[in-house]
PQR file with spaces between the fields and no chain letter, atoms N, CA, C, O and H, PARSE charges and radii, in Angstrom:
ATOM       1  N    MET     1     290.774  167.409  243.836 -0.4000 1.5000
ATOM       2  CA   MET     1     290.304  168.773  244.120 -0.0000 2.0000
ATOM       3  C    MET     1     290.798  169.069  245.584  0.5500 1.7000
ATOM       4  O    MET     1     290.507  168.241  246.447 -0.5500 1.4000
ATOM       5  N    GLY     2     291.500  170.152  245.922 -0.4000 1.5000
ATOM       6  CA   GLY     2     291.970  170.468  247.173 -0.0000 2.0000
ATOM       7  C    GLY     2     291.128  171.606  247.714  0.5500 1.7000
ATOM       8  O    GLY     2     290.118  171.995  247.128 -0.5500 1.4000
ATOM       9  H    GLY     2     291.736  170.825  245.221  0.4000 1.0000
ATOM      10  N    ALA     3     291.544  172.096  248.777 -0.4000 1.5000
ATOM      11  CA   ALA     3     290.888  173.185  249.471 -0.0000 2.0000
ATOM      12  C    ALA     3     291.922  173.898  250.330  0.5500 1.7000
ATOM      13  O    ALA     3     292.842  173.266  250.849 -0.5500 1.4000
ATOM      14  H    ALA     3     292.364  171.780  249.252  0.4000 1.0000
ATOM      15  N    LYS     4     291.771  175.270  250.491 -0.4000 1.5000
ATOM      16  CA   LYS     4     292.650  175.929  251.378 -0.0000 2.0000
ATOM      17  C    LYS     4     291.886  176.423  252.577  0.5500 1.7000
ATOM      18  O    LYS     4     290.846  177.077  252.498 -0.5500 1.4000
ATOM      19  H    LYS     4     291.024  175.784  250.070  0.4000 1.0000
ATOM      20  N    VAL     5     292.566  176.008  253.858 -0.4000 1.5000
ATOM      21  CA   VAL     5     291.918  176.346  255.092 -0.0000 2.0000
ATOM      22  C    VAL     5     292.013  177.972  255.469  0.5500 1.7000
ATOM      23  O    VAL     5     293.074  178.593  255.527 -0.5500 1.4000
ATOM      24  H    VAL     5     293.411  175.477  253.923  0.4000 1.0000
ATOM      25  N    LEU     6     291.094  178.362  255.639 -0.4000 1.5000
ATOM      26  CA   LEU     6     291.226  179.865  255.992 -0.0000 2.0000
ATOM      27  C    LEU     6     291.219  180.035  257.463  0.5500 1.7000
ATOM      28  O    LEU     6     291.999  180.844  257.966 -0.5500 1.4000
ATOM      29  H    LEU     6     290.232  177.858  255.592  0.4000 1.0000
ATOM      30  N    GLU     7     290.362  179.304  258.241 -0.4000 1.5000
ATOM      31  CA   GLU     7     290.160  179.422  259.704 -0.0000 2.0000
ATOM      32  C    GLU     7     289.878  178.102  260.243  0.5500 1.7000
ATOM      33  O    GLU     7     289.459  177.164  259.563 -0.5500 1.4000
ATOM      34  H    GLU     7     289.728  178.647  257.833  0.4000 1.0000
ATOM      35  N    ARG     8     290.154  178.056  261.657 -0.4000 1.5000
ATOM      36  CA   ARG     8     289.963  176.630  262.194 -0.0000 2.0000
ATOM      37  C    ARG     8     289.207  176.892  263.530  0.5500 1.7000
ATOM      38  O    ARG     8     289.713  177.671  264.337 -0.5500 1.4000
ATOM      39  H    ARG     8     290.494  178.818  262.209  0.4000 1.0000
ATOM      40  N    PHE     9     288.054  176.299  263.797 -0.4000 1.5000
ATOM      41  CA   PHE     9     287.456  176.515  265.166 -0.0000 2.0000
ATOM      42  C    PHE     9     287.148  175.044  265.697  0.5500 1.7000
ATOM      43  O    PHE     9     286.842  174.079  264.997 -0.5500 1.4000
ATOM      44  H    PHE     9     287.643  175.666  263.141  0.4000 1.0000
ATOM      45  N    PRO    10     287.300  175.078  267.134 -0.5600 1.5000
ATOM      46  CA   PRO    10     287.055  173.760  267.880  0.2800 2.0000
ATOM      47  C    PRO    10     285.527  173.407  267.783  0.5500 1.7000
ATOM      48  O    PRO    10     284.682  174.297  267.683 -0.5500 1.4000
ATOM      49  N    ALA    11     285.246  172.243  267.812 -0.4000 1.5000
ATOM      50  CA   ALA    11     283.812  171.742  267.608 -0.0000 2.0000
ATOM      51  C    ALA    11     283.218  171.970  268.878  0.5500 1.7000
ATOM      52  O    ALA    11     282.000  171.795  268.863 -0.5500 1.4000
ATOM      53  H    ALA    11     285.932  171.520  267.893  0.4000 1.0000
ATOM      54  N    GLY    12     283.700  172.307  269.977 -0.4000 1.5000
ATOM      55  CA   GLY    12     282.992  172.528  271.335 -0.0000 2.0000
ATOM      56  C    GLY    12     282.536  173.775  271.615  0.5500 1.7000
ATOM      57  O    GLY    12     282.613  174.166  272.780 -0.5500 1.4000
ATOM      58  H    GLY    12     284.690  172.449  269.989  0.4000 1.0000
ATOM      59  N    ALA    13     282.003  174.588  270.641 -0.4000 1.5000
ATOM      60  CA   ALA    13     281.472  175.973  270.826 -0.0000 2.0000
ATOM      61  C    ALA    13     280.342  175.907  271.788  0.5500 1.7000
ATOM      62  O    ALA    13     279.720  174.851  271.898 -0.5500 1.4000
ATOM      63  H    ALA    13     281.940  174.270  269.695  0.4000 1.0000
ATOM      64  N    PRO    14     280.031  176.939  272.486 -0.5600 1.5000
ATOM      65  CA   PRO    14     278.860  176.974  273.139  0.2800 2.0000
ATOM      66  C    PRO    14     277.615  176.833  272.563  0.5500 1.7000
ATOM      67  O    PRO    14     277.465  177.279  271.425 -0.5500 1.4000
ATOM      68  N    ARG    15     276.609  176.252  273.178 -0.4000 1.5000
ATOM      69  CA   ARG    15     275.389  175.992  272.479 -0.0000 2.0000
ATOM      70  C    ARG    15     274.826  177.330  271.887  0.5500 1.7000
ATOM      71  O    ARG    15     274.848  178.358  272.564 -0.5500 1.4000
ATOM      72  H    ARG    15     276.731  175.890  274.102  0.4000 1.0000
ATOM      73  N    GLY    16     274.298  177.300  270.555 -0.4000 1.5000
ATOM      74  CA   GLY    16     273.765  178.444  269.976 -0.0000 2.0000
ATOM      75  C    GLY    16     274.858  179.138  269.491  0.5500 1.7000
ATOM      76  O    GLY    16     274.502  180.216  269.016 -0.5500 1.4000
ATOM      77  H    GLY    16     274.281  176.465  270.005  0.4000 1.0000
ATOM      78  N    SER    17     276.052  178.943  269.424 -0.4000 1.5000
ATOM      79  CA   SER    17     277.106  179.769  268.816 -0.0000 2.0000
ATOM      80  C    SER    17     277.636  178.978  267.632  0.5500 1.7000
ATOM      81  O    SER    17     277.971  177.805  267.797 -0.5500 1.4000
ATOM      82  H    SER    17     276.341  178.067  269.809  0.4000 1.0000
ATOM      83  N    TRP    18     277.722  179.524  266.532 -0.4000 1.5000
ATOM      84  CA   TRP    18     278.177  179.029  265.120 -0.0000 2.0000
ATOM      85  C    TRP    18     279.470  179.901  264.506  0.5500 1.7000
ATOM      86  O    TRP    18     279.364  180.503  263.437 -0.5500 1.4000
ATOM      87  H    TRP    18     277.450  180.477  266.398  0.4000 1.0000
ATOM      88  N    PRO    19     280.468  179.903  265.148 -0.5600 1.5000
ATOM      89  CA   PRO    19     281.465  180.864  264.787  0.2800 2.0000
ATOM      90  C    PRO    19     282.126  180.434  263.453  0.5500 1.7000
ATOM      91  O    PRO    19     282.555  181.301  262.692 -0.5500 1.4000
ATOM      92  N    ALA    20     282.214  179.179  263.165 -0.4000 1.5000
ATOM      93  CA   ALA    20     282.697  178.823  261.773 -0.0000 2.0000
ATOM      94  C    ALA    20     281.793  179.153  260.689  0.5500 1.7000
ATOM      95  O    ALA    20     282.254  179.554  259.620 -0.5500 1.4000
ATOM      96  H    ALA    20     281.865  178.475  263.783  0.4000 1.0000
ATOM      97  N    GLU    21     280.526  179.016  260.875 -0.4000 1.5000
ATOM      98  CA   GLU    21     279.426  179.458  259.913 -0.0000 2.0000
ATOM      99  C    GLU    21     279.425  181.048  259.784  0.5500 1.7000
ATOM     100  O    GLU    21     279.314  181.603  258.691 -0.5500 1.4000
ATOM     101  H    GLU    21     280.153  178.690  261.743  0.4000 1.0000
ATOM     102  N    GLU    22     279.541  181.644  260.830 -0.4000 1.5000
ATOM     103  CA   GLU    22     279.466  183.058  260.861 -0.0000 2.0000
ATOM     104  C    GLU    22     280.981  183.760  260.048  0.5500 1.7000
ATOM     105  O    GLU    22     281.027  184.822  259.427 -0.5500 1.4000
ATOM     106  H    GLU    22     279.632  181.193  261.718  0.4000 1.0000
ATOM     107  N    CYS    23     281.886  182.992  260.243 -0.4000 1.5000
ATOM     108  CA   CYS    23     283.178  183.308  259.553 -0.0000 2.0000
ATOM     109  C    CYS    23     282.959  183.062  258.005  0.5500 1.7000
ATOM     110  O    CYS    23     283.262  183.950  257.208 -0.5500 1.4000
ATOM     111  H    CYS    23     281.848  182.130  260.747  0.4000 1.0000
ATOM     112  N    ALA    24     282.472  181.942  257.610 -0.4000 1.5000
ATOM     113  CA   ALA    24     282.309  181.485  256.266 -0.0000 2.0000
ATOM     114  C    ALA    24     281.381  182.604  255.725  0.5500 1.7000
ATOM     115  O    ALA    24     281.692  183.159  254.672 -0.5500 1.4000
ATOM     116  H    ALA    24     282.226  181.220  258.258  0.4000 1.0000
ATOM     117  N    ALA    25     280.290  182.951  256.371 -0.4000 1.5000
ATOM     118  CA   ALA    25     279.400  183.940  255.830 -0.0000 2.0000
ATOM     119  C    ALA    25     280.187  185.326  255.536  0.5500 1.7000
ATOM     120  O    ALA    25     279.952  185.869  254.456 -0.5500 1.4000
ATOM     121  H    ALA    25     280.037  182.500  257.227  0.4000 1.0000
ATOM     122  N    ALA    26     281.017  185.874  256.342 -0.4000 1.5000
ATOM     123  CA   ALA    26     281.716  187.068  256.167 -0.0000 2.0000
ATOM     124  C    ALA    26     282.607  186.821  255.069  0.5500 1.7000
ATOM     125  O    ALA    26     282.789  187.753  254.287 -0.5500 1.4000
ATOM     126  H    ALA    26     281.208  185.432  257.218  0.4000 1.0000
ATOM     127  N    HIS    27     283.187  185.741  254.874 -0.4000 1.5000
ATOM     128  CA   HIS    27     284.076  185.533  253.735 -0.0000 2.0000
ATOM     129  C    HIS    27     283.260  185.514  252.211  0.5500 1.7000
ATOM     130  O    HIS    27     283.637  186.059  251.174 -0.5500 1.4000
ATOM     131  H    HIS    27     283.039  184.983  255.510  0.4000 1.0000
ATOM     132  N    ARG    28     282.065  184.732  252.430 -0.4000 1.5000
ATOM     133  CA   ARG    28     281.201  184.848  251.217 -0.0000 2.0000
ATOM     134  C    ARG    28     280.713  186.354  251.020  0.5500 1.7000
ATOM     135  O    ARG    28     280.526  186.752  249.871 -0.5500 1.4000
ATOM     136  H    ARG    28     281.759  184.290  253.273  0.4000 1.0000
ATOM     137  N    ALA    29     280.525  187.111  251.986 -0.4000 1.5000
ATOM     138  CA   ALA    29     280.119  188.365  251.784 -0.0000 2.0000
ATOM     139  C    ALA    29     281.158  189.291  251.047  0.5500 1.7000
ATOM     140  O    ALA    29     280.827  190.210  250.297 -0.5500 1.4000
ATOM     141  H    ALA    29     280.677  186.788  252.920  0.4000 1.0000
ATOM     142  N    ALA    30     282.417  188.949  251.342 -0.4000 1.5000
ATOM     143  CA   ALA    30     283.584  189.590  250.605 -0.0000 2.0000
ATOM     144  C    ALA    30     283.992  189.132  249.396  0.5500 1.7000
ATOM     145  O    ALA    30     284.960  189.581  248.781 -0.5500 1.4000
ATOM     146  H    ALA    30     282.685  188.202  251.951  0.4000 1.0000
ATOM     147  N    GLY    31     283.070  187.985  248.925 -0.4000 1.5000
ATOM     148  CA   GLY    31     283.286  187.341  247.466 -0.0000 2.0000
ATOM     149  C    GLY    31     284.077  186.087  247.361  0.5500 1.7000
ATOM     150  O    GLY    31     284.421  185.631  246.271 -0.5500 1.4000
ATOM     151  H    GLY    31     282.284  187.621  249.424  0.4000 1.0000
ATOM     152  N    GLU    32     284.367  185.527  248.509 -0.4000 1.5000
ATOM     153  CA   GLU    32     285.192  184.281  248.453 -0.0000 2.0000
ATOM     154  C    GLU    32     284.171  183.157  248.617  0.5500 1.7000
ATOM     155  O    GLU    32     283.195  183.315  249.351 -0.5500 1.4000
ATOM     156  H    GLU    32     284.087  185.898  249.395  0.4000 1.0000
ATOM     157  N    PRO    33     284.374  182.071  247.971 -0.5600 1.5000
ATOM     158  CA   PRO    33     283.322  180.883  248.065  0.2800 2.0000
ATOM     159  C    PRO    33     283.618  180.013  249.123  0.5500 1.7000
ATOM     160  O    PRO    33     283.973  178.843  248.980 -0.5500 1.4000
ATOM     161  N    ALA    34     283.440  180.709  250.384 -0.4000 1.5000
ATOM     162  CA   ALA    34     283.868  179.864  251.616 -0.0000 2.0000
ATOM     163  C    ALA    34     282.671  178.946  251.920  0.5500 1.7000
ATOM     164  O    ALA    34     281.490  179.208  251.690 -0.5500 1.4000
ATOM     165  H    ALA    34     283.152  181.660  250.500  0.4000 1.0000
ATOM     166  N    SER    35     283.165  177.837  252.471 -0.4000 1.5000
ATOM     167  CA   SER    35     282.283  176.813  253.095 -0.0000 2.0000
ATOM     168  C    SER    35     282.931  176.139  254.388  0.5500 1.7000
ATOM     169  O    SER    35     284.146  176.175  254.581 -0.5500 1.4000
ATOM     170  H    SER    35     284.124  177.625  252.658  0.4000 1.0000
ATOM     171  N    VAL    36     282.020  175.510  255.274 -0.4000 1.5000
ATOM     172  CA   VAL    36     282.530  175.006  256.439 -0.0000 2.0000
ATOM     173  C    VAL    36     282.575  173.571  256.307  0.5500 1.7000
ATOM     174  O    VAL    36     281.594  173.046  255.779 -0.5500 1.4000
ATOM     175  H    VAL    36     281.033  175.481  255.118  0.4000 1.0000
ATOM     176  N    VAL    37     283.620  172.766  256.726 -0.4000 1.5000
ATOM     177  CA   VAL    37     283.628  171.324  256.734 -0.0000 2.0000
ATOM     178  C    VAL    37     284.064  170.916  258.144  0.5500 1.7000
ATOM     179  O    VAL    37     284.621  171.700  258.913 -0.5500 1.4000
ATOM     180  H    VAL    37     284.417  173.192  257.154  0.4000 1.0000
ATOM     181  N    MET    38     283.774  169.628  258.441 -0.4000 1.5000
ATOM     182  CA   MET    38     284.383  168.947  259.722 -0.0000 2.0000
ATOM     183  C    MET    38     285.492  168.339  259.617  0.5500 1.7000
ATOM     184  O    MET    38     285.561  167.513  258.706 -0.5500 1.4000
ATOM     185  H    MET    38     283.321  168.992  257.817  0.4000 1.0000
ATOM     186  N    ASP    39     286.441  168.496  260.304 -0.4000 1.5000
ATOM     187  CA   ASP    39     287.779  167.671  260.305 -0.0000 2.0000
ATOM     188  C    ASP    39     287.522  166.714  261.534  0.5500 1.7000
ATOM     189  O    ASP    39     287.676  167.126  262.683 -0.5500 1.4000
ATOM     190  H    ASP    39     286.385  169.167  261.044  0.4000 1.0000
ATOM     191  N    LEU    40     287.129  165.434  261.258 -0.4000 1.5000
ATOM     192  CA   LEU    40     286.839  164.485  262.387 -0.0000 2.0000
ATOM     193  C    LEU    40     288.055  164.162  263.251  0.5500 1.7000
ATOM     194  O    LEU    40     287.992  163.897  264.452 -0.5500 1.4000
ATOM     195  H    LEU    40     287.004  165.099  260.324  0.4000 1.0000
ATOM     196  N    GLU    41     289.251  164.215  262.462 -0.4000 1.5000
ATOM     197  CA   GLU    41     290.574  163.883  263.182 -0.0000 2.0000
ATOM     198  C    GLU    41     290.899  164.870  264.350  0.5500 1.7000
ATOM     199  O    GLU    41     291.231  164.459  265.462 -0.5500 1.4000
ATOM     200  H    GLU    41     289.302  164.430  261.487  0.4000 1.0000
ATOM     201  N    SER    42     290.785  166.186  264.040 -0.4000 1.5000
ATOM     202  CA   SER    42     291.101  167.101  265.034 -0.0000 2.0000
ATOM     203  C    SER    42     289.827  167.580  265.723  0.5500 1.7000
ATOM     204  O    SER    42     289.993  168.485  266.541 -0.5500 1.4000
ATOM     205  H    SER    42     290.515  166.520  263.137  0.4000 1.0000
ATOM     206  N    ASP    43     288.624  167.147  265.545 -0.4000 1.5000
ATOM     207  CA   ASP    43     287.309  167.594  266.072 -0.0000 2.0000
ATOM     208  C    ASP    43     287.241  168.912  266.025  0.5500 1.7000
ATOM     209  O    ASP    43     287.021  169.557  267.050 -0.5500 1.4000
ATOM     210  H    ASP    43     288.489  166.412  264.880  0.4000 1.0000
ATOM     211  N    ALA    44     287.438  169.548  264.719 -0.4000 1.5000
ATOM     212  CA   ALA    44     287.290  170.990  264.419 -0.0000 2.0000
ATOM     213  C    ALA    44     286.501  171.324  263.220  0.5500 1.7000
ATOM     214  O    ALA    44     286.416  170.473  262.334 -0.5500 1.4000
ATOM     215  H    ALA    44     287.618  169.024  263.887  0.4000 1.0000
ATOM     216  N    PHE    45     285.908  172.476  263.085 -0.4000 1.5000
ATOM     217  CA   PHE    45     285.385  172.907  261.841 -0.0000 2.0000
ATOM     218  C    PHE    45     286.282  173.830  261.254  0.5500 1.7000
ATOM     219  O    PHE    45     286.858  174.726  261.871 -0.5500 1.4000
ATOM     220  H    PHE    45     285.977  173.168  263.804  0.4000 1.0000
ATOM     221  N    LEU    46     286.389  173.585  260.026 -0.4000 1.5000
ATOM     222  CA   LEU    46     287.266  174.295  259.087 -0.0000 2.0000
ATOM     223  C    LEU    46     286.489  175.077  258.196  0.5500 1.7000
ATOM     224  O    LEU    46     285.471  174.585  257.710 -0.5500 1.4000
ATOM     225  H    LEU    46     285.921  172.858  259.524  0.4000 1.0000
ATOM     226  N    VAL    47     286.913  176.477  257.863 -0.4000 1.5000
ATOM     227  CA   VAL    47     286.374  177.290  257.000 -0.0000 2.0000
ATOM     228  C    VAL    47     287.339  177.272  255.600  0.5500 1.7000
ATOM     229  O    VAL    47     288.458  177.777  255.685 -0.5500 1.4000
ATOM     230  H    VAL    47     287.741  176.877  258.258  0.4000 1.0000
ATOM     231  N    VAL    48     286.937  176.744  254.443 -0.4000 1.5000
ATOM     232  CA   VAL    48     287.677  176.350  253.479 -0.0000 2.0000
ATOM     233  C    VAL    48     287.229  177.100  252.214  0.5500 1.7000
ATOM     234  O    VAL    48     286.050  177.431  252.090 -0.5500 1.4000
ATOM     235  H    VAL    48     286.027  176.335  254.374  0.4000 1.0000
ATOM     236  N    VAL    49     288.062  177.349  251.362 -0.4000 1.5000
ATOM     237  CA   VAL    49     287.889  177.834  249.756 -0.0000 2.0000
ATOM     238  C    VAL    49     288.457  176.825  248.911  0.5500 1.7000
ATOM     239  O    VAL    49     289.467  176.225  249.278 -0.5500 1.4000
ATOM     240  H    VAL    49     289.020  177.080  251.464  0.4000 1.0000
ATOM     241  N    PRO    50     287.903  176.581  247.814 -0.5600 1.5000
ATOM     242  CA   PRO    50     288.616  175.779  246.692  0.2800 2.0000
ATOM     243  C    PRO    50     289.879  176.197  246.452  0.5500 1.7000
ATOM     244  O    PRO    50     290.049  177.402  246.266 -0.5500 1.4000
ATOM     245  N    ALA    51     291.044  175.264  246.408 -0.4000 1.5000
ATOM     246  CA   ALA    51     292.391  175.606  246.013 -0.0000 2.0000
ATOM     247  C    ALA    51     292.461  175.948  244.533  0.5500 1.7000
ATOM     248  O    ALA    51     291.771  175.436  243.651 -0.5500 1.4000
ATOM     249  H    ALA    51     290.906  174.285  246.559  0.4000 1.0000
ATOM     250  N    HIS    52     293.395  176.891  244.383 -0.4000 1.5000
ATOM     251  CA   HIS    52     293.777  177.160  242.943 -0.0000 2.0000
ATOM     252  C    HIS    52     294.906  176.236  242.457  0.5500 1.7000
ATOM     253  O    HIS    52     295.760  175.752  243.200 -0.5500 1.4000
ATOM     254  H    HIS    52     293.955  177.308  245.100  0.4000 1.0000
ATOM     255  N    ASP    53     294.820  176.047  241.162 -0.4000 1.5000
ATOM     256  CA   ASP    53     295.935  175.155  240.508 -0.0000 2.0000
ATOM     257  C    ASP    53     297.237  175.741  240.666  0.5500 1.7000
ATOM     258  O    ASP    53     298.235  175.020  240.679 -0.5500 1.4000
ATOM     259  H    ASP    53     294.127  176.440  240.559  0.4000 1.0000
ATOM     260  N    GLU    54     297.317  177.108  240.798 -0.4000 1.5000
ATOM     261  CA   GLU    54     298.530  177.786  240.790 -0.0000 2.0000
ATOM     262  C    GLU    54     299.316  177.536  242.141  0.5500 1.7000
ATOM     263  O    GLU    54     300.546  177.563  242.113 -0.5500 1.4000
ATOM     264  H    GLU    54     296.506  177.693  240.787  0.4000 1.0000
ATOM     265  N    GLU    55     298.714  177.320  243.191 -0.4000 1.5000
ATOM     266  CA   GLU    55     299.132  177.341  244.523 -0.0000 2.0000
ATOM     267  C    GLU    55     299.871  176.174  244.724  0.5500 1.7000
ATOM     268  O    GLU    55     300.363  175.938  245.828 -0.5500 1.4000
ATOM     269  H    GLU    55     297.715  177.298  243.213  0.4000 1.0000
């Protein structure tokens, strides 16, 4: 199972700021099944959606 990365946010956001979660919520409100995952190698939060087999 793969995932398509929609957005990437550095993990060092200011305290109290959750830009990746806010972005994922906006995508979910638009009907996309977006979620946030942590990429440990790049120290970033990724907003992803499940990849389709056609891609």
